[in-house]
DONU-576548 format. One line per 2 residues: number of its first residue (from 0); their letters; for each residue x, y, z of N, C-alpha, C, O, CB. Coordinates in steps of 0.05 Angstrom, whole numbers, plus 5000, padded with zeros to 4 digits. Atoms other than C-alpha are relative to their C-alpha. Last residue first. Glycine has a CB too. Layout:
# DONU-576548
NUM = a = X/Y/Z/X/Y/Z/X/Y/Z/X/Y/Z/X/Y/Z ~ ...
***
This chain:
# DONU-576548
252 = rs = 4981/4996/4974/1997/1819/7740/5034/4993/4987/5053/4994/5003/4988/4972/5029 ~ 4957/5006/5010/1945/1843/7694/5015/5000/5019/5016/5018/5035/5020/5026/4982
250 = vp = 4971/4973/5000/1887/1852/7735/5022/4981/4989/5036/4962/4996/5013/5016/5039 ~ 4964/4996/4980/1823/1809/7724/5010/5026/4996/5002/5047/4985/5030/4979/4988
248 = ef = 4978/5003/5023/1746/1847/7711/5027/4986/5015/5035/4992/5037/5008/5034/4985 ~ 4967/4993/4984/1698/1834/7751/5019/4991/4979/5025/4971/4965/5008/4978/5034
246 = gm = 5006/4974/5008/1612/1831/7719/5037/5008/5022/5038/5025/5040/4959/5014/5013 ~ 5014/4984/4985/1605/1762/7762/5005/5032/5001/5004/5047/5021/5003/4988/5025
244 = tr = 5038/5008/5010/1620/1716/7711/4985/5012/5016/4961/5009/5016/4988/4967/5001 ~ 5000/4995/5036/1700/1750/7716/4966/4995/5003/4951/5015/5002/5023/4970/4974
242 = ly = 5013/4978/5013/1688/1740/7792/4991/5011/4974/4970/5023/4967/5011/5014/5006 ~ 5029/4997/4978/1689/1674/7790/4990/5018/4994/4970/5020/4979/5001/5005/5029
240 = ai = 5033/5004/5017/1745/1668/7750/4978/5009/4998/4966/5021/4980/4989/4983/5002 ~ 4998/4974/5019/1791/1701/7801/4987/4999/4977/4976/5019/4966/5026/5006/4992
238 = sa = 5020/4970/4990/1770/1659/7845/5006/5025/4991/5000/5048/4999/5001/5007/5031 ~ 5028/5008/4999/1788/1597/7814/4983/5024/5013/4959/5031/5013/4996/4971/5018
236 = pq = 5008/4987/5026/1851/1629/7795/4978/4986/5001/4969/4983/4978/5019/4999/4974 ~ 4994/5021/5012/1876/1643/7868/4990/5002/4974/4986/5024/4965/4993/4980/5012
234 = ql = 4960/5007/5034/1894/1712/7878/4989/4978/4987/4989/4979/4962/5048/4981/5016 ~ 5008/4985/5028/1814/1719/7918/5030/4999/4984/5033/4997/4960/4987/5038/5005
232 = fr = 5023/5032/5008/1842/1654/7972/4994/5024/4967/5002/5018/4944/4953/4990/5035 ~ 4992/5018/5021/1906/1702/7985/4986/4977/4993/4996/4956/4986/5021/4992/5004
230 = vf = 4997/4983/5030/1864/1757/8014/5015/4980/4979/5010/4979/4955/5021/5032/5004 ~ 5031/4989/5025/1815/1709/8050/5018/5011/4989/5015/5006/4965/4968/5023/5009
228 = qr = 5013/5019/5013/1880/1663/8087/4983/5012/4977/4984/5004/4954/4985/4986/5019 ~ 4976/5002/5033/1922/1731/8109/4986/4966/4979/4994/4962/4956/5054/4990/5017
226 = aa = 5006/4982/5021/1851/1740/8134/5025/4997/4990/5028/4997/4966/4989/5029/5005 ~ 5033/4999/5022/1851/1676/8164/4997/5023/4985/4985/5021/4964/4968/5000/5018
224 = sp = 5006/5022/5012/1924/1675/8198/4975/5004/4986/4980/5017/4965/4999/4979/5018 ~ 4982/5006/5012/1920/1739/8225/5008/4984/4976/5011/4992/4953/5007/4996/5015
222 = nk = 4982/5017/5010/1858/1731/8271/5013/4997/4978/5002/4981/4962/4993/4983/5002 ~ 5003/5024/4974/1830/1782/8311/5015/4971/4992/5030/4958/5007/4963/4992/5006
220 = ar = 5017/5010/5007/1853/1844/8254/4998/4962/5023/5016/4946/5025/5006/5003/4965 ~ 5021/4985/4969/1875/1909/8299/4993/4963/4981/4978/4953/4998/4968/5046/5003
218 = ml = 4991/4989/4978/1935/1915/8239/4992/4984/5019/5010/4971/5029/4993/5025/5004 ~ 4995/4974/4975/1884/1894/8169/5024/4990/5034/5024/4967/5041/4956/5007/5017
216 = wv = 4996/5012/4971/1893/1843/8110/5005/5021/5019/5026/5034/5019/5025/4979/5003 ~ 4992/5006/4969/1880/1873/8052/4986/4996/5027/4965/5001/5039/5013/5019/5007
214 = ag = 5002/5015/4985/1843/1872/7986/5029/5009/5009/5047/5017/4995/4991/4972/4991 ~ 4977/5008/4973/1837/1928/7936/4995/4985/5016/4971/4990/5023/5008/5017/5017
212 = qe = 5004/5013/4966/1791/1934/7875/5025/4986/5015/5040/4967/5009/4976/4974/4999 ~ 4991/5021/4995/1808/1986/7817/4998/4981/5020/5011/4989/5039/5016/5002/4998
210 = ip = 5010/5014/4982/1759/2023/7775/5013/4979/5022/5000/4958/5027/4985/4991/4986 ~ 5003/5019/5002/1795/2046/7725/4986/4995/5026/5003/5001/5044/5020/4988/4993
208 = ph = 4963/5021/4994/1796/2113/7706/4980/4978/5013/4956/4979/5016/5037/5018/5032 ~ 4997/4995/4969/1723/2133/7666/5039/4994/5014/5059/4984/5003/4972/4973/5015
206 = ft = 5016/4962/5000/1700/2141/7594/5003/5004/5033/4991/5020/5046/4953/5004/4987 ~ 4992/4974/5008/1745/2090/7575/4992/5021/5000/4998/5042/4988/5005/5001/4984
204 = ap = 4990/4984/4982/1710/2031/7612/5031/5027/4989/5051/5034/5003/5008/4974/5024 ~ 4972/5009/5000/1660/2037/7565/5015/5006/5029/5010/5023/5046/5016/5017/4976
202 = ie = 4986/4973/5014/1593/2044/7593/5025/4996/4998/5037/4986/5017/4997/5029/5015 ~ 4985/5006/4986/1547/1969/7596/5025/5024/4988/5035/5022/4965/5003/4968/5001
200 = vh = 4977/4997/5013/1481/1976/7583/5023/4997/5000/5020/4975/5011/5001/5012/4996 ~ 4965/4984/4999/1437/1941/7630/5009/5007/4974/5006/4989/4957/5028/4978/5012
198 = rg = 4986/5012/5010/1354/1914/7640/5023/5021/4997/5019/5045/5002/4988/4986/4980 ~ 4993/4984/5017/1307/1906/7687/5025/5000/4980/5038/4979/4981/5000/5017/5013
196 = ta = 5014/4982/4995/1270/1867/7742/5018/5021/4983/5020/5041/4996/4994/5004/5030 ~ 5024/5007/5001/1298/1803/7733/4976/5028/4995/4954/5027/4984/4998/4984/5028
194 = rl = 5000/5004/5019/1376/1827/7719/4962/4983/5001/4957/4971/4980/5030/4986/4994 ~ 5016/4977/5013/1359/1875/7786/5005/4986/4966/4998/5002/4949/5017/5039/5009
192 = sp = 5021/4989/4999/1339/1802/7828/5012/5031/4967/4999/5031/4946/4992/5009/5041 ~ 5032/5001/5017/1381/1760/7797/4974/5024/5008/4956/5032/4993/4984/4965/5009
190 = gl = 5022/5021/4978/1443/1796/7805/4970/4996/4989/4955/5007/4974/4993/5017/5032 ~ 4993/5032/5007/1488/1815/7741/4978/4973/5017/4969/4950/5013/5036/4995/5015
188 = al = 5012/5001/5022/1473/1890/7744/4981/4967/5002/4958/4958/5002/5025/5005/4974 ~ 5019/5005/4991/1507/1878/7817/4975/5001/4984/4954/4993/4994/5000/5013/5019
186 = sl = 5001/5015/4982/1571/1867/7789/4966/5002/5019/4961/4983/5033/5026/5008/5014 ~ 5015/5031/5021/1556/1910/7729/5008/4979/5020/5006/4959/5007/5017/4990/4960
184 = al = 4988/5013/5002/1560/1970/7784/4992/4975/4980/4970/4964/4980/5005/4998/5022 ~ 4986/5015/4977/1517/2014/7775/5015/4998/4992/5024/5011/4973/4994/4978/5011
182 = ig = 4979/5012/5003/1488/2083/7740/5014/4986/5022/5024/4997/5042/5013/5016/4989 ~ 4977/5002/4980/1417/2083/7755/5021/5007/4988/5013/5011/4965/5005/4975/5014
180 = vd = 4992/5006/5002/1354/2109/7720/5025/5007/5003/5035/5029/4999/4992/4995/4992 ~ 5009/5015/5023/1290/2131/7726/5015/4986/4986/5006/4974/4967/4989/5014/4985
178 = vn = 4984/4988/5020/1290/2149/7793/4989/4984/4969/4971/4969/4963/5036/4995/5009 ~ 5005/4967/4978/1233/2128/7848/5029/5017/4980/5033/5041/4985/5013/4994/5053
176 = gs = 5027/4996/5014/1214/2060/7807/5014/5026/5006/5012/5039/4986/4965/4988/5012 ~ 5031/4996/4979/1242/2021/7867/4979/5004/4983/4957/4994/4983/4998/5028/5022
174 = qa = 5023/5030/5012/1297/1985/7816/4972/5014/5028/4955/5000/5038/5021/4946/5011 ~ 4994/5016/5025/1343/2045/7811/4977/4983/4994/4963/4981/4974/5027/4982/5002
172 = fq = 5011/4976/5010/1336/2070/7884/4994/4983/4970/4982/4962/4972/5021/5030/5000 ~ 5037/5001/4990/1350/2005/7908/4995/5010/4979/4989/4999/4958/4985/5017/5029
170 = aa = 5018/5028/5009/1406/2006/7858/4981/4998/5009/4961/4994/4996/5007/4976/5004 ~ 5011/5008/5015/1434/2059/7892/4984/4989/4973/4969/5000/4956/5001/5003/5006
168 = qa = 5032/4984/4993/1433/2043/7954/4996/5024/4969/4977/5038/4968/5002/5026/5043 ~ 5013/5021/5004/1481/1979/7920/4969/5018/5028/4949/5010/5038/5023/4966/5009
166 = in = 5007/5004/5022/1529/2047/7899/4976/4968/5005/4970/4960/4982/5030/4999/4983 ~ 4980/5005/5010/1545/2073/7968/4981/4987/4970/4957/4990/4970/5021/4979/5021
164 = eg = 4972/4996/4988/1503/2131/7999/5024/4974/5001/5042/4976/5017/4993/5007/5030 ~ 4998/5028/4976/1468/2134/7952/5020/5003/5012/5042/5011/5007/5003/4970/4990
162 = li = 4968/5007/4992/1464/2209/7907/4993/4965/5030/4980/4964/5052/5021/5044/5021 ~ 5012/5004/4966/1402/2227/7865/5010/4986/5012/5005/4963/5006/4974/4990/5006
160 = lr = 4986/5030/4989/1434/2262/7804/4984/4999/5025/4976/5017/5040/5037/4999/5008 ~ 5030/5035/4994/1376/2298/7774/5022/4990/5005/5022/4968/4994/4976/4978/4971
158 = gr = 5030/4995/4981/1416/2377/7786/4986/4970/4998/4971/4963/5016/4974/5028/4982 ~ 4982/4990/4965/1485/2350/7761/4977/5005/5007/4969/4985/5020/5025/5030/5007
156 = vr = 5022/5031/4983/1442/2323/7689/5014/5005/5035/5006/4991/5053/5014/4949/4982 ~ 5025/5011/5006/1466/2382/7648/4988/4979/5019/4964/4977/5025/5003/4990/4976
154 = dy = 5015/4967/4998/1533/2398/7674/4970/5002/4995/4959/5013/5013/5014/5023/4975 ~ 5010/5008/4983/1548/2321/7660/4991/5024/5028/4981/5021/5051/5018/4979/5002
152 = ig = 5024/4989/5000/1532/2331/7593/5008/4998/5037/4987/4996/5049/4972/4982/4982 ~ 5010/4972/5003/1598/2325/7558/4981/5011/5012/4978/5035/5008/4994/5004/4980
150 = eh = 5013/4993/5014/1609/2251/7549/4990/5028/4990/4978/5034/4970/4987/4988/5006 ~ 4987/5012/5038/1681/2249/7579/4970/5001/4989/4975/5020/4974/5019/4956/4994
148 = rl = 4985/4976/5007/1642/2295/7639/5008/4989/4976/5000/4999/4955/5022/5011/5018 ~ 5012/4975/5003/1587/2239/7661/5010/5030/4976/4996/5043/4960/5002/5007/5028
146 = aa = 5020/5027/5019/1635/2170/7655/4976/5040/4990/4977/5053/4969/4972/4956/5037 ~ 4993/4999/5022/1673/2219/7701/4991/4992/4974/4998/5004/4954/5015/4994/5003
144 = va = 4990/4967/5004/1616/2239/7750/5023/5004/4978/5022/5024/4964/5016/5012/5031 ~ 5020/5000/5017/1608/2155/7740/4995/5026/4994/4988/5030/4971/4978/4986/5009
142 = ar = 4995/5017/5031/1665/2134/7757/4986/5009/4989/4989/5009/4965/4997/4971/4993 ~ 4982/4987/5026/1670/2179/7820/4994/4999/4974/4992/5018/4958/5025/4990/4998
140 = gy = 5020/4981/4999/1595/2148/7845/5024/5032/4986/5018/5052/4973/4984/5001/5041 ~ 5020/5001/5011/1629/2080/7834/4997/5021/5000/5010/5026/4980/4985/4987/5006
138 = pa = 4981/4996/5019/1690/2106/7885/4985/4988/4968/5000/4991/4949/5031/4982/5013 ~ 5000/5012/5015/1636/2120/7935/5023/4992/4973/5020/5010/4956/4981/5007/4997
136 = he = 4984/5026/4990/1668/2164/7987/4992/4977/4991/5001/4958/5003/4999/4995/5028 ~ 4987/4982/4982/1648/2240/7959/5009/4961/5013/5033/4958/5009/4976/5032/5022
134 = pn = 4966/4998/5007/1627/2213/7895/5021/5005/5024/5045/5006/5020/5005/5025/4979 ~ 4998/4967/5001/1550/2192/7923/5039/5000/4997/5055/4986/5010/4984/5020/5040
132 = ai = 4979/5004/4971/1532/2129/7891/5024/5038/5006/5037/5056/4994/5032/4961/4987 ~ 4978/5011/5009/1490/2145/7823/5017/4999/5028/5028/5021/5031/5012/5015/4975
130 = ai = 4981/5012/4979/1423/2149/7807/5032/4995/4999/5043/4983/4981/4990/4976/5004 ~ 4988/5019/5006/1383/2198/7753/5022/4980/5031/5036/4994/5045/5016/5014/4974
128 = rr = 4969/5002/4971/1339/2230/7768/5007/4982/4999/4996/4961/5003/4998/5000/5034 ~ 5005/4991/4980/1284/2265/7707/5024/5000/5033/5035/5017/5047/4975/4985/5000
126 = va = 4986/5016/4980/1292/2228/7644/5001/5024/5014/5005/5044/5000/5029/4983/4993 ~ 5019/5015/4985/1243/2264/7599/5015/4978/5020/5001/4959/5027/4979/4986/4979
124 = ea = 5019/4989/4982/1281/2325/7585/4979/4980/5015/4965/4985/5034/4985/5019/4985 ~ 5038/4996/5007/1325/2281/7552/4988/5011/5023/4989/5002/5046/4981/4968/4994
122 = gl = 5012/4974/5000/1399/2289/7577/4986/5017/4990/4986/5042/4987/5008/5009/5000 ~ 5013/4993/4971/1403/2220/7601/4997/5033/4985/4975/5043/4991/5025/4995/5035
120 = gi = 5035/5000/5002/1405/2197/7525/4988/5013/5031/4965/5019/5036/4986/4961/4997 ~ 5010/4974/5016/1474/2228/7521/4983/4993/4999/4969/5011/4989/5008/5010/4977
118 = lg = 4996/4983/4979/1507/2160/7570/4981/5031/4986/4971/5043/5006/5039/5002/5008 ~ 4978/4996/4976/1475/2115/7522/4998/5025/5020/4978/5037/5028/5030/5003/4986
116 = lk = 4981/4979/4999/1442/2124/7469/5020/5005/5019/5037/5022/5024/4989/5020/4999 ~ 4980/4995/5031/1423/2056/7459/5013/5022/4993/5032/5023/4977/4986/4998/4976
114 = ld = 4978/5003/4994/1391/2051/7537/5016/4998/4969/5040/4993/4973/5000/4976/5020 ~ 5000/5021/5024/1330/2079/7510/5032/5006/5016/5044/5027/5022/4988/5007/4959
112 = vk = 4960/4973/5002/1302/2108/7577/5000/4977/4985/4987/4956/4987/5035/5010/5033 ~ 4997/4983/5031/1224/2082/7569/5023/5014/4995/5028/5034/4981/4980/5021/4994
110 = sd = 4998/4964/5007/1217/2055/7634/5012/4999/4966/5025/4985/4951/5032/5021/5027 ~ 5024/4972/5011/1175/1996/7649/5006/5020/4989/4991/5035/4978/4986/5014/5019
108 = nr = 5005/5009/5022/1244/1945/7644/4969/5006/4989/4959/5000/4967/5006/4973/5004 ~ 5012/5011/4993/1274/1985/7697/4988/4988/4974/4994/5002/4954/4988/5011/5019
106 = tw = 5025/4984/4988/1335/2020/7683/4983/4979/4995/4991/4961/4980/4991/5031/4986 ~ 5017/5009/5003/1413/2012/7687/4975/5008/5001/4971/5028/5015/5004/4988/5008
104 = lv = 5034/4978/4998/1464/2051/7656/4985/4973/5001/4985/4956/4983/4987/5026/4964 ~ 5012/5010/5023/1538/1997/7665/4963/5029/5007/4951/5037/5028/4997/4950/5004
102 = lr = 5033/4981/5000/1589/2010/7700/5001/4996/4981/5018/4993/4963/4992/5032/5009 ~ 5016/4984/5028/1653/1960/7711/4973/5020/5009/4961/5021/5030/4987/4974/4975
100 = gr = 5041/4999/4994/1691/1938/7775/5000/5012/4969/5018/5024/4956/4980/5032/5034 ~ 5018/4956/5007/1761/1928/7772/4970/4986/4985/4959/4968/4972/5028/5035/4959
98 = ay = 5011/4995/5023/1800/1860/7808/4998/5035/4994/5007/5056/5002/4972/4985/5002 ~ 5005/5030/4993/1856/1825/7865/4962/5009/4968/4952/4990/4955/4990/4990/5055
96 = at = 5012/4991/5028/1900/1893/7863/4979/4977/4988/4984/4975/4964/5027/5003/4978 ~ 4998/5017/5033/1928/1859/7923/4985/5022/4991/4975/5038/5007/4983/4964/4991
94 = lg = 5007/4973/5015/1969/1896/7999/4990/4995/4974/5006/5003/4957/5025/5019/4997 ~ 5023/5020/5009/1979/1830/8043/4982/5011/4982/4960/5002/4976/4983/4991/5022
92 = dr = 5004/5030/5034/2045/1848/8034/4975/4984/5012/4974/4960/5016/5039/4966/4993 ~ 4981/4998/5020/2047/1918/8073/4991/4985/4981/4979/4989/4960/5027/4994/5008
90 = aa = 4973/5008/5012/1996/1902/8128/5003/5009/4968/4985/5010/4952/5003/4967/5003 ~ 4994/5030/5018/1935/1942/8147/5030/5002/4983/5043/5019/4970/4971/4994/4972
88 = fg = 5028/5016/4991/1922/2004/8191/5007/4967/4991/5010/4947/5006/4969/5015/4979 ~ 4994/5023/4990/1992/2036/8186/4993/4978/5011/5004/4960/5025/5009/5004/5009
86 = le = 5008/4992/4978/1975/2103/8157/5009/4975/5027/5011/4981/5051/4968/5005/4993 ~ 4983/4975/4991/2015/2083/8097/4990/5003/5024/5007/4994/5039/4999/5028/4985
84 = vl = 4980/5003/4995/1973/2021/8091/5024/5014/5009/5041/5005/5025/5002/4992/4986 ~ 5003/5022/4971/1912/2044/8102/5019/4990/5010/5023/4988/5035/4987/4976/4998
82 = rr = 4995/4979/4974/1926/2097/8056/5001/4983/5019/5016/4986/5038/4979/5022/5007 ~ 4977/4992/4990/1940/2044/8006/5000/5007/5015/5015/4998/5031/5011/5011/4993
80 = ay = 4981/5034/4987/1874/1994/8013/5032/5020/4996/5049/5010/5010/4996/4954/4967 ~ 5006/5017/4966/1839/2061/8007/5001/4987/5019/4994/4987/5043/4994/4995/5006
78 = em = 4991/4987/4986/1873/2069/7939/4997/5012/5031/5014/5022/5046/5002/5010/4986 ~ 4977/5010/4987/1851/2009/7909/5025/5028/5022/5045/5024/5036/5017/4985/4968
76 = da = 4993/4983/5009/1777/2035/7900/5041/4995/5012/5050/5003/5033/4977/5025/5010 ~ 5014/5010/5037/1722/1984/7901/5017/5027/4987/5010/5039/4967/4949/5003/4993
74 = sl = 5015/4981/5010/1754/1954/7975/5003/5015/4971/5021/5007/4955/5003/5015/5019 ~ 4994/5004/5020/1764/1893/8011/4983/5032/4980/4960/5039/4977/4992/4968/4996
72 = fv = 5022/4984/5013/1779/1902/8077/4999/4988/4962/5017/4977/4950/5010/5037/5006 ~ 4991/4999/5028/1808/1843/8117/4979/5028/4983/4954/5029/4984/4994/4964/4986
70 = dy = 4959/5005/5003/1810/1835/8192/5001/5000/4968/5021/4988/4960/5018/4959/5016 ~ 5002/5006/5025/1746/1886/8211/5033/4983/4997/5055/4991/5003/4993/5031/4980
68 = pa = 4979/5043/5000/1735/1902/8283/4993/4987/4971/4972/4975/4967/4979/4966/5031 ~ 5013/5014/5016/1720/1989/8262/5016/4968/5001/5036/4959/4990/4999/5016/4972
66 = gn = 5007/5031/4986/1773/2020/8304/4974/4983/4991/4969/4965/5007/4995/5003/5033 ~ 5008/5005/4967/1763/2090/8290/4985/4973/5013/4965/4966/5025/4980/5021/5006
64 = qi = 4985/4980/4985/1811/2089/8232/4984/4994/5021/4992/4978/5037/5002/5030/4990 ~ 4980/5010/4990/1775/2019/8212/5024/5034/5011/5042/5031/5027/5010/4977/4972
62 = qt = 4992/5015/4983/1718/2064/8204/5018/4981/5010/5016/4978/5035/4988/4994/5001 ~ 4992/4984/4973/1744/2116/8165/4992/4987/5015/5007/4990/5035/4991/5026/5007
60 = fi = 4978/4980/5000/1754/2068/8105/5011/5000/5023/5029/4987/5034/4993/5027/4994 ~ 4993/5029/5002/1687/2027/8108/5040/5011/5013/5051/5007/5035/4993/4983/4956
58 = ng = 4995/5004/4983/1661/2100/8092/5016/4979/5012/5036/4991/5021/4985/5004/5004 ~ 4985/4974/4987/1709/2115/8030/4988/4996/5035/5004/4998/5053/4987/5037/4980
56 = ss = 4982/5014/4993/1689/2042/8011/5009/5028/5015/5021/5027/5036/5016/4983/4978 ~ 4989/4990/5017/1617/2047/8017/5023/5002/5007/5027/4999/5031/4991/5019/4992
54 = gf = 5011/4957/4998/1579/2007/8057/5016/5000/4972/5018/4983/4954/5022/5033/5036 ~ 5006/4969/5018/1580/1927/8072/4990/5018/5007/4972/5022/5024/4986/5002/4979
52 = vp = 5016/4963/4991/1596/1886/8135/5008/5003/4966/5030/4998/4957/5023/5033/5035 ~ 4997/4976/5022/1609/1805/8108/4983/5021/5028/4965/5018/5044/4979/4994/4960
50 = qv = 5022/4979/4995/1626/1750/8172/5005/5030/4983/5021/5048/4988/5000/5005/5034 ~ 4992/4983/5010/1671/1682/8147/4968/5020/5011/4945/5011/5010/5012/4992/4968
48 = rl = 5018/4984/5016/1669/1626/8174/5004/5034/4994/5021/5049/5006/4974/4995/5013 ~ 5006/4973/4987/1735/1589/8168/4973/5012/4998/4966/5014/4974/5016/5020/4989
46 = gt = 5004/4996/4971/1740/1514/8145/4998/5022/5016/4992/5017/5040/5016/4990/5011 ~ 4982/4987/4982/1790/1531/8092/4983/4986/5024/4996/4980/5044/5004/5037/4999
44 = ar = 4972/5006/5003/1766/1501/8028/5016/4999/5022/5037/4986/5023/5010/5016/4984 ~ 4999/5034/5001/1685/1493/8038/5039/4992/5000/5048/4970/5005/4980/4986/4961
42 = ef = 5004/5008/4985/1690/1570/8074/5009/4965/5007/5018/4953/5026/4980/5009/4999 ~ 4974/4984/4983/1729/1607/8022/4991/4971/5029/5008/4956/5038/4993/5051/5012
40 = ra = 4992/4998/5010/1671/1581/7969/5025/5000/5021/5039/4981/5016/4988/5014/4986 ~ 5016/5036/4994/1619/1591/8013/5020/4987/4997/5026/4972/5016/4974/4985/4976
38 = al = 4998/5013/4967/1646/1662/8020/5007/4970/5016/5017/4959/5035/4974/5004/5010 ~ 4975/4991/4979/1651/1671/7947/5019/4992/5023/5041/4982/5027/4993/5015/5011
36 = ep = 4989/5023/5004/1581/1646/7940/5043/4998/5007/5058/4986/5023/4988/4995/4965 ~ 5002/5030/4991/1561/1696/7984/5014/4974/4995/5025/4958/5010/4979/4993/4995
34 = fa = 4984/5015/4981/1607/1754/7955/4987/4978/5019/5002/4966/5034/5013/5018/5015 ~ 4999/5021/5004/1576/1760/7887/5017/4989/5034/5026/4966/5039/5015/4998/4970
32 = vq = 5016/5037/5021/1514/1786/7893/5036/4991/5001/5034/4968/5010/4980/5005/4944 ~ 5018/5022/4982/1541/1842/7959/4989/4973/4992/4983/4953/5005/4977/5012/5007
30 = md = 4995/5033/4997/1607/1847/7922/4972/4995/5022/4970/4975/5037/5039/4991/5019 ~ 5006/5009/5037/1588/1923/7881/5012/4970/5015/5023/4957/4997/5027/5022/4962
28 = sa = 5027/5006/5010/1581/1949/7963/4985/4982/4974/4962/4973/4971/4995/5023/4998 ~ 5019/4975/5020/1650/1950/7981/4976/4981/5000/4972/4957/5003/5015/5012/4961
26 = aa = 5003/5008/5025/1671/1894/8033/4984/5022/4985/4961/5029/4990/4988/4974/5000 ~ 5020/4979/5005/1687/1890/8105/5000/5002/4978/5021/4990/4972/5002/5024/5010
24 = vt = 4995/4974/5023/1708/1819/8118/4979/5020/4994/4955/5016/4990/5007/4990/4972 ~ 5025/4979/5014/1701/1792/8185/5023/5016/4975/5043/5030/4975/4983/5031/5031
22 = vd = 4985/4974/5024/1743/1729/8191/4974/5015/5002/4952/5006/4999/5010/4989/4959 ~ 5025/4991/5011/1708/1671/8250/5025/5021/4977/5049/5018/4981/4971/5018/5029
20 = qa = 4995/5002/5023/1761/1624/8268/4986/5014/4982/4986/5009/4958/4999/4980/4996 ~ 4969/4997/5017/1772/1640/8332/4991/5005/4956/4994/5021/4938/5024/4954/5010
18 = va = 4996/5016/5027/1694/1648/8337/5021/5012/5003/5024/5036/4999/4982/5002/4973 ~ 4977/5002/5018/1677/1685/8410/4998/4981/4980/4981/4963/4985/5024/4994/5013
16 = pr = 4972/5017/4996/1604/1680/8424/5038/4998/4987/5046/4989/4966/4988/4975/4992 ~ 4992/5021/5001/1576/1741/8395/5010/4987/5009/5034/4993/5011/5006/4998/4990
14 = aa = 5022/5004/4969/1563/1816/8442/4994/4961/4992/4985/4946/5010/4954/5029/4998 ~ 4996/5005/4977/1628/1838/8405/4977/4976/5014/4983/4958/5030/5000/5027/5011
12 = ll = 4977/5019/5000/1601/1827/8342/5014/4993/5027/5017/4970/5035/5020/5011/4983 ~ 5014/5017/5006/1538/1863/8351/5023/4984/4997/5017/4963/5008/4982/5004/4980
10 = mg = 5018/5007/4984/1568/1921/8382/4995/4979/4997/4999/4967/5018/4982/5011/5001 ~ 4982/5007/4979/1620/1926/8324/4997/4991/5031/5013/4978/5044/5014/5019/5001
8 = vl = 4986/5023/5010/1566/1937/8284/5015/4981/5010/5011/4957/5011/5011/5005/4986 ~ 5023/5020/4986/1530/1981/8332/5016/4974/4988/5021/4953/5000/4960/5005/4989
6 = lw = 4987/4999/4967/1597/2029/8323/4980/4977/5002/4991/4958/5014/4996/5033/5026 ~ 4973/5024/4992/1597/2017/8250/5008/4995/5032/5025/4981/5043/5031/5012/4987
4 = lg = 5028/5033/4995/1519/2050/8257/5028/4977/4990/5025/4953/4988/4956/4998/4962 ~ 5020/5007/4972/1558/2121/8252/4979/4974/5014/4961/4971/5030/4981/5019/4998
2 = ar = 4966/5007/4982/1604/2121/8192/4986/4998/5032/4995/4984/5051/5032/5036/4997 ~ 4995/4971/4991/1528/2108/8152/5032/4994/5020/5040/4973/5028/4968/5013/5022
0 = m = 5020/4981/4973/1524/2049/8120/5018/5018/5011/5043/5021/5009/4987/4980/5031
***
């Protein structure tokens, strides 16, 4: 979500009838497929309602600093959550690493891109456009650049990179056929839409720094108790097991 749009989100949330039992969760876009079921489980367990907002981790980080009305932040980069704690926007006792994301190379079923070649195959002249998330504020974009550098082809393909505002938009570019291939989140590739229209191969985790997902509840939370409950819910074995089925690796504790 662009930084300027959070103001509209805040206005819409403010315009709704006040529901004290709502918890507003701002989540990185890699959670778009997994989050609805996770929220439904939380709602069944607690009776609390979840209002999700999705965007790139860096943009949400900026929105929170500018007063966005969120209760919980699920970042695709633990560092953003840590910095909010250091700056006084988030509670230190609520900071937790709850999962690790994975990268994949994804292309449409009708594409001639040979995924067996992995990232090296992106150097082929036939691969003209490659979608990644914007590395300026999206952790998956930074991981994609790191993986391309690891394979020694970043300089060769950097002019072909098409940047999505977040990883979900990069996935939209890839699925639309406007690009030849995308370096995406496994959690999105496992969703019904991308699974039905394309194929993917995982990029080894050793090719890039860990994509450590961080959760924190915010000091301005309108319902601090509900915010704390949601962060704790993420750490429960059942939640960890579910997220694993959705492309997120557990974090060793």
